[in-house]
C-alpha positions as a Python dict, from the first residue, in 0.01 Angstrom:
ca = {
    (1, 'X'): (0, 0, 0),
    (2, 'X'): (-100, 114, -349),
    (3, 'X'): (-466, 74, -444),
    (4, 'X'): (-564, -221, -659),
    (5, 'X'): (-658, -173, -1023),
    (6, 'X'): (-1025, -225, -933),
    (7, 'X'): (-1003, 46, -666),
    (8, 'X'): (-839, 287, -908),
    (9, 'X'): (-1094, 216, -1180),
    (10, 'X'): (-1418, 211, -981),
    (11, 'X'): (-1701, 430, -1107),
    (12, 'X'): (-1797, 728, -893),
    (13, 'X'): (-2145, 710, -745),
    (14, 'X'): (-2415, 965, -832),
    (15, 'X'): (-2396, 1109, -480),
    (16, 'X'): (-2019, 1156, -516),
    (17, 'X'): (-2061, 1332, -849),
    (18, 'X'): (-2318, 1565, -696),
    (19, 'X'): (-2081, 1660, -415),
    (20, 'X'): (-1808, 1727, -669),
    (21, 'X'): (-2043, 1945, -874),
    (22, 'X'): (-2121, 2159, -570),
    (23, 'X'): (-1758, 2164, -457),
    (24, 'X'): (-1624, 2286, -791),
    (25, 'X'): (-1896, 2550, -812),
    (26, 'X'): (-1923, 2788, -1110),
    (27, 'X'): (-2297, 2709, -1125),
    (28, 'X'): (-2229, 2373, -1284),
    (29, 'X'): (-2539, 2190, -1402),
    (30, 'X'): (-2398, 1837, -1422),
    (31, 'X'): (-2074, 1643, -1403),
    (32, 'X'): (-1955, 1304, -1529),
    (33, 'X'): (-1640, 1111, -1444),
    (34, 'X'): (-1437, 864, -1647),
    (35, 'X'): (-1149, 666, -1488),
    (36, 'X'): (-815, 735, -1655),
    (37, 'X'): (-553, 472, -1730),
    (38, 'X'): (-197, 473, -1603),
    (39, 'X'): (-52, 533, -1260),
    (40, 'X'): (-40, 283, -975),
    (41, 'X'): (-62, 492, -659),
    (42, 'X'): (-363, 719, -711),
    (43, 'X'): (-708, 705, -869),
    (44, 'X'): (-744, 955, -1151),
    (45, 'X'): (-1059, 1059, -1335),
    (46, 'X'): (-1145, 1283, -1626),
    (47, 'X'): (-1435, 1509, -1528),
    (48, 'X'): (-1673, 1654, -1786),
    (49, 'X'): (-1867, 1941, -1629),
    (50, 'X'): (-2155, 2125, -1797),
    (51, 'X'): (-2220, 2487, -1708),
    (52, 'X'): (-2551, 2680, -1705),
    (53, 'X'): (-2526, 2772, -2076),
    (54, 'X'): (-2426, 2423, -2185),
    (55, 'X'): (-2053, 2502, -2192),
    (56, 'X'): (-1837, 2194, -2133),
    (57, 'X'): (-1535, 2228, -1906),
    (58, 'X'): (-1302, 1938, -1835),
    (59, 'X'): (-1103, 1875, -1520),
    (60, 'X'): (-885, 1602, -1370),
    (61, 'X'): (-972, 1449, -1033),
    (62, 'X'): (-693, 1283, -834),
    (63, 'X'): (-800, 1075, -534),
    (64, 'X'): (-531, 964, -292),
    (65, 'X'): (-643, 612, -208),
    (66, 'X'): (-351, 521, 14),
    (67, 'X'): (-424, 283, 302),
    (68, 'X'): (-219, 518, 520),
    (69, 'X'): (-461, 808, 570),
    (70, 'X'): (-208, 1045, 723),
    (71, 'X'): (31, 994, 433),
    (72, 'X'): (-247, 1047, 178),
    (73, 'X'): (-350, 1376, 343),
    (74, 'X'): (10, 1497, 345),
    (75, 'X'): (54, 1410, -24),
    (76, 'X'): (-262, 1595, -122),
    (77, 'X'): (-157, 1907, 68),
    (78, 'X'): (195, 1898, -70),
    (79, 'X'): (78, 1849, -429),
    (80, 'X'): (-168, 2137, -410),
    (81, 'X'): (90, 2379, -266),
    (82, 'X'): (352, 2291, -528),
    (83, 'X'): (114, 2301, -823),
    (84, 'X'): (-18, 2643, -722),
    (85, 'X'): (338, 2775, -753),
    (86, 'X'): (468, 2605, -1066),
    (87, 'X'): (144, 2609, -1270),
    (88, 'X'): (163, 2987, -1266),
    (89, 'X'): (498, 2961, -1444),
    (90, 'X'): (452, 2671, -1684),
    (91, 'X'): (160, 2601, -1917),
    (92, 'X'): (248, 2231, -1913),
    (93, 'X'): (163, 2199, -1540),
    (94, 'X'): (-204, 2153, -1437),
    (95, 'X'): (-349, 2418, -1205),
    (96, 'X'): (-537, 2330, -884),
    (97, 'X'): (-908, 2417, -894),
    (98, 'X'): (-1025, 2249, -574),
    (99, 'X'): (-809, 2115, -294),
    (100, 'X'): (-966, 1882, -37),
    (101, 'X'): (-683, 1715, 157),
    (102, 'X'): (-913, 1629, 448),
    (103, 'X'): (-1155, 1437, 225),
    (104, 'X'): (-1465, 1637, 310),
    (105, 'X'): (-1618, 1596, -38),
    (106, 'X'): (-1575, 1223, -105),
    (107, 'X'): (-1430, 1090, 218),
    (108, 'X'): (-1078, 1065, 77),
    (109, 'X'): (-808, 1327, 10),
    (110, 'X'): (-839, 1471, -339),
    (111, 'X'): (-745, 1753, -569),
    (112, 'X'): (-926, 1878, -881),
    (113, 'X'): (-698, 2013, -1154),
    (114, 'X'): (-733, 2186, -1487),
    (115, 'X'): (-743, 1949, -1784),
    (116, 'X'): (-450, 1955, -2027),
    (117, 'X'): (-570, 1828, -2367),
    (118, 'X'): (-396, 1523, -2508),
    (119, 'X'): (-279, 1185, -2387),
    (120, 'X'): (46, 997, -2317),
    (121, 'X'): (242, 915, -2633),
    (122, 'X'): (457, 605, -2622),
    (123, 'X'): (798, 626, -2791),
    (124, 'X'): (766, 598, -3170),
    (125, 'X'): (960, 338, -3362),
    (126, 'X'): (1009, 526, -3689),
    (127, 'X'): (1347, 696, -3733),
    (128, 'X'): (1185, 1015, -3861),
    (129, 'X'): (967, 1058, -3550),
    (130, 'X'): (1226, 942, -3297),
    (131, 'X'): (1445, 1251, -3263),
    (132, 'X'): (1150, 1489, -3247),
    (133, 'X'): (986, 1280, -2974),
    (134, 'X'): (1303, 1268, -2763),
    (135, 'X'): (1359, 1644, -2800),
    (136, 'X'): (1001, 1713, -2691),
    (137, 'X'): (1043, 1472, -2399),
    (138, 'X'): (1367, 1640, -2285),
    (139, 'X'): (1242, 2000, -2295),
    (140, 'X'): (1010, 2004, -1989),
    (141, 'X'): (1266, 1817, -1780),
    (142, 'X'): (1532, 2080, -1855),
    (143, 'X'): (1281, 2355, -1778),
    (144, 'X'): (1177, 2195, -1448),
    (145, 'X'): (1539, 2169, -1338),
    (146, 'X'): (1593, 2541, -1404),
    (147, 'X'): (1340, 2641, -1135),
    (148, 'X'): (1492, 2838, -846),
    (149, 'X'): (1425, 2624, -540),
    (150, 'X'): (1389, 2937, -326),
    (151, 'X'): (1062, 3001, -511),
    (152, 'X'): (913, 2667, -407),
    (153, 'X'): (682, 2602, -109),
    (154, 'X'): (858, 2532, 219),
    (155, 'X'): (656, 2211, 242),
    (156, 'X'): (828, 2054, -59),
    (157, 'X'): (1028, 1745, 25),
    (158, 'X'): (1405, 1745, 9),
    (159, 'X'): (1568, 1436, -128),
    (160, 'X'): (1784, 1226, 98),
    (161, 'X'): (2160, 1203, 60),
    (162, 'X'): (2284, 945, -196),
    (163, 'X'): (2395, 715, 87),
    (164, 'X'): (2046, 711, 238),
    (165, 'X'): (1884, 663, -102),
    (166, 'X'): (2114, 368, -171),
    (167, 'X'): (2044, 214, 170),
    (168, 'X'): (1669, 233, 108),
    (169, 'X'): (1696, 75, -237),
    (170, 'X'): (1937, -192, -114),
    (171, 'X'): (1689, -310, 149),
    (172, 'X'): (1443, -397, -129),
    (173, 'X'): (1693, -533, -380),
    (174, 'X'): (1688, -894, -486),
    (175, 'X'): (2003, -1093, -433),
    (176, 'X'): (2009, -1220, -793),
    (177, 'X'): (2309, -1235, -1031),
    (178, 'X'): (2201, -914, -1206),
    (179, 'X'): (2152, -707, -890),
    (180, 'X'): (2467, -810, -704),
    (181, 'X'): (2724, -645, -936),
    (182, 'X'): (2506, -332, -956),
    (183, 'X'): (2507, -302, -577),
    (184, 'X'): (2881, -359, -562),
    (185, 'X'): (2941, -84, -818),
    (186, 'X'): (2710, 157, -634),
    (187, 'X'): (2906, 108, -313),
    (188, 'X'): (3233, 169, -503),
    (189, 'X'): (3096, 489, -653),
    (190, 'X'): (2932, 624, -338),
    (191, 'X'): (3244, 771, -168),
    (192, 'X'): (3314, 986, -474),
    (193, 'X'): (2957, 1109, -514),
    (194, 'X'): (2910, 1485, -512),
    (195, 'X'): (2573, 1657, -514),
    (196, 'X'): (2553, 2003, -664),
    (197, 'X'): (2299, 2277, -612),
    (198, 'X'): (1953, 2122, -571),
    (199, 'X'): (1688, 2154, -841),
    (200, 'X'): (1318, 2090, -855),
    (201, 'X'): (1272, 1721, -936),
    (202, 'X'): (958, 1565, -1076),
    (203, 'X'): (1098, 1233, -950),
    (204, 'X'): (867, 1019, -1162),
    (205, 'X'): (944, 1153, -1509),
    (206, 'X'): (854, 892, -1767),
    (207, 'X'): (644, 917, -2082),
    (208, 'X'): (331, 789, -1903),
    (209, 'X'): (335, 1108, -1696),
    (210, 'X'): (350, 1332, -2003),
    (211, 'X'): (61, 1454, -2219),
    (212, 'X'): (89, 1500, -2595),
    (213, 'X'): (-127, 1658, -2861),
    (214, 'X'): (-55, 1668, -3235),
    (215, 'X'): (303, 1552, -3182),
    (216, 'X'): (383, 1813, -2915),
    (217, 'X'): (436, 1751, -2547),
    (218, 'X'): (174, 1971, -2381),
    (219, 'X'): (169, 1859, -2018),
    (220, 'X'): (356, 1694, -1732),
    (221, 'X'): (131, 1531, -1472),
    (222, 'X'): (147, 1334, -1145),
    (223, 'X'): (363, 1555, -924),
    (224, 'X'): (314, 1347, -609),
    (225, 'X'): (680, 1243, -592),
    (226, 'X'): (822, 1593, -652),
    (227, 'X'): (1105, 1716, -433),
    (228, 'X'): (1431, 1909, -451),
    (229, 'X'): (1755, 1726, -519),
    (230, 'X'): (2018, 1628, -774),
    (231, 'X'): (1876, 1678, -1127),
    (232, 'X'): (2085, 1387, -1252),
    (233, 'X'): (1858, 1158, -1050),
    (234, 'X'): (1555, 1274, -1253),
    (235, 'X'): (1741, 1239, -1581),
    (236, 'X'): (1864, 890, -1494),
    (237, 'X'): (1511, 770, -1417),
    (238, 'X'): (1392, 895, -1757),
    (239, 'X'): (1687, 712, -1913),
    (240, 'X'): (1605, 386, -1734),
    (241, 'X'): (1246, 411, -1853),
    (242, 'X'): (1353, 468, -2214),
    (243, 'X'): (1595, 176, -2191),
    (244, 'X'): (1299, -52, -2120),
    (245, 'X'): (1028, 105, -2336),
    (246, 'X'): (1256, 219, -2621),
    (247, 'X'): (1624, 122, -2650),
    (248, 'X'): (1972, 212, -2523),
    (249, 'X'): (2039, 459, -2805),
    (250, 'X'): (1738, 662, -2690),
    (251, 'X'): (1890, 699, -2342),
    (252, 'X'): (2201, 861, -2488),
    (253, 'X'): (2003, 1081, -2725),
    (254, 'X'): (1796, 1206, -2431),
    (255, 'X'): (2113, 1320, -2254),
    (256, 'X'): (2238, 1490, -2570),
    (257, 'X'): (1912, 1684, -2611),
    (258, 'X'): (1902, 1773, -2242),
    (259, 'X'): (2259, 1901, -2249),
    (260, 'X'): (2180, 2125, -2544),
    (261, 'X'): (1923, 2294, -2323),
    (262, 'X'): (2090, 2282, -1980),
    (263, 'X'): (2460, 2228, -2039),
    (264, 'X'): (2681, 1938, -1927),
    (265, 'X'): (2519, 1703, -1675),
    (266, 'X'): (2827, 1536, -1533),
    (267, 'X'): (2861, 1179, -1415),
    (268, 'X'): (2540, 976, -1438),
    (269, 'X'): (2680, 635, -1341),
    (270, 'X'): (2558, 626, -981),
    (271, 'X'): (2203, 735, -1062),
    (272, 'X'): (2181, 514, -1372),
    (273, 'X'): (2276, 210, -1166),
    (274, 'X'): (2045, 304, -881),
    (275, 'X'): (1741, 331, -1110),
    (276, 'X'): (1839, 10, -1284),
    (277, 'X'): (1822, -160, -944),
    (278, 'X'): (1483, -1, -872),
    (279, 'X'): (1355, -112, -1212),
    (280, 'X'): (1462, -471, -1155),
    (281, 'X'): (1272, -478, -827),
    (282, 'X'): (963, -299, -969),
    (283, 'X'): (955, -428, -1325),
    (284, 'X'): (609, -585, -1294),
    (285, 'X'): (463, -249, -1184),
    (286, 'X'): (639, -80, -1476),
    (287, 'X'): (493, -336, -1716),
    (288, 'X'): (144, -277, -1576),
    (289, 'X'): (178, 95, -1650),
    (290, 'X'): (310, 32, -2001),
    (291, 'X'): (33, -213, -2082),
    (292, 'X'): (-243, 20, -1964),
    (293, 'X'): (-108, 292, -2193),
    (294, 'X'): (-88, 72, -2501),
    (295, 'X'): (271, -52, -2490),
    (296, 'X'): (182, -419, -2477),
    (297, 'X'): (366, -732, -2580),
    (298, 'X'): (668, -662, -2362),
    (299, 'X'): (729, -965, -2141),
    (300, 'X'): (884, -972, -1796),
    (301, 'X'): (1191, -1144, -1940),
    (302, 'X'): (1232, -889, -2221),
    (303, 'X'): (1197, -596, -1983),
    (304, 'X'): (1447, -749, -1741),
    (305, 'X'): (1693, -808, -2026),
    (306, 'X'): (1664, -447, -2137),
    (307, 'X'): (1720, -301, -1792),
    (308, 'X'): (2011, -541, -1743),
    (309, 'X'): (2165, -405, -2066),
    (310, 'X'): (2118, -50, -1936),
    (311, 'X'): (2289, -147, -1612),
    (312, 'X'): (2571, -323, -1797),
    (313, 'X'): (2637, -6, -1996),
    (314, 'X'): (2673, 190, -1672),
    (315, 'X'): (2887, -85, -1518),
    (316, 'X'): (3127, -71, -1812),
    (317, 'X'): (3159, 305, -1767),
    (318, 'X'): (3220, 257, -1396),
    (319, 'X'): (3494, 2, -1459),
    (320, 'X'): (3656, 218, -1726),
    (321, 'X'): (3670, 527, -1501),
    (322, 'X'): (3764, 360, -1172),
}
């Protein structure tokens, strides 16, 4: 079960801060922590650490407050191993500073990461800023998918086959008039699904997990869902998110920008429909994340209508090509 908002936002006690100061080392004199917004499955803090000469260094603390202790420990270990590898290649990936999967410092699994300056930037509405934002948003995703999976830690998860992914999503799907035709189309498309060479997937790539500074995307954070698998799955999730937080035209422009960097992506219908189904089931969680990051005023009904329109677009493509 994901932690509550209160659990994710609680202030760290003085004794906890002292243990962090000692654990990070570097002769730090003091350390302060500020809860960060966004995210629904971990507690994240911005750490401001002061060194012996008054130099300020900032870090990010991620605490894995999952009720399932074994799962939280595994996530912390997996994240640290992956980030050690890919942060050495990409400046937009935070680097592990302290790994404590057993929770010796604060009693819960955690990882301390380098701070990437900036903050999430919600999609702009002005026409002039739109294309630049989408191009910036597409670039890290194309770069991530170019990683040779043989270079990744052996502990990284491997995504399940499309049939297993569909079965998992179907178990949680609502039997409403919007979901039923999506499920029917997914089952029609499944026999023809082909999965190419696996890529590194972020698997939670939306604008709330990106960091921006002065109009440039400078970081990609929250790698807890990373795995290897079909890159179209990652791209389709980003499209579903833009369909809700932006508009349908943005979903197509994202693909166009991505293809300029990576080449043709192939058929997206299955993954588009699958993420539409996930979004319908999780739309309240999505809205919580949007609201915390400043995208407010979007009602449950509006969000559901937008994801339904995204699904309908994929359904029309499925019908036309069947």
